C-alpha positions in Angstrom: -13.8 -64.7 -30.3 -16.4 -62.6 -28.6 -15.8 -59.7 -26.2 -17.9 -59.9 -23.1 -18.5 -57.0 -20.7 -18.4 -57.7 -16.9 -18.8 -55.8 -13.6 -17.1 -56.9 -10.5 -19.4 -57.7 -7.6 -16.7 -56.9 -5.0 -15.2 -53.6 -6.2 -17.7 -52.4 -8.9 -15.1 -52.1 -11.6 -16.4 -52.6 -15.2 -14.2 -54.3 -17.8 -14.2 -56.2 -21.1 -12.7 -59.6 -21.6 -12.0 -61.5 -24.9 -13.2 -65.0 -24.3 -12.3 -67.9 -26.6 -14.4 -70.7 -25.3 -17.5 -71.1 -23.2 -15.5 -72.8 -20.4 -13.3 -69.7 -20.1 -16.3 -67.6 -19.1 -16.3 -69.3 -15.7 -12.7 -68.3 -15.1 -13.0 -64.5 -15.4 -11.3 -62.4 -12.7 -11.5 -58.7 -12.1 -8.3 -56.9 -13.3 -8.7 -54.3 -10.6 -9.0 -56.5 -7.4 -8.4 -60.0 -8.7 -11.6 -61.5 -7.4 -13.7 -63.8 -9.6 -17.1 -62.6 -8.4 -18.2 -61.0 -11.6 -21.5 -60.5 -13.4 -21.7 -60.5 -17.2 -23.3 -57.3 -18.4 -25.5 -56.7 -21.5 -23.5 -55.3 -24.3 -24.6 -52.0 -25.7 -24.4 -50.8 -29.3 -25.3 -47.7 -31.2 -27.6 -48.5 -34.2 -27.9 -45.9 -36.9 -31.1 -45.4 -38.8 -31.0 -45.1 -42.6 -31.3 -41.6 -43.9 -30.5 -40.0 -40.5 -27.7 -37.6 -39.8 -24.4 -39.2 -39.7 -22.2 -38.9 -36.6 -18.6 -37.8 -37.0 -16.4 -40.9 -37.2 -13.3 -40.9 -34.9 -10.1 -40.5 -36.7 -7.2 -42.9 -36.3 -4.4 -41.5 -34.1 -1.7 -42.9 -36.4 -3.5 -41.9 -39.6 -2.8 -45.3 -41.1 -6.2 -47.1 -40.9 -8.3 -47.9 -43.9 -11.5 -47.9 -41.8 -11.5 -45.1 -39.2 -12.6 -46.1 -35.7 -11.9 -49.8 -36.2 -8.2 -50.0 -35.4 -8.6 -49.8 -31.6 -6.0 -47.0 -31.4 -8.4 -44.1 -31.1 
């Protein structure tokens, strides 16, 4: 299921929403004010060039993750 980024047109709050089906995209409400006047935002990502300097990876707060930064707890 994809995660979409939204911005509320009423209060300006930005949030992410896990959306299972295309029909659920129409029923997204702002968690801050409850209104459903939201605009889907373009997702950003950080590409890494081959051979470039590597950035420090975040460490898992619990120290139990096999892949640092992918557990969602840091």
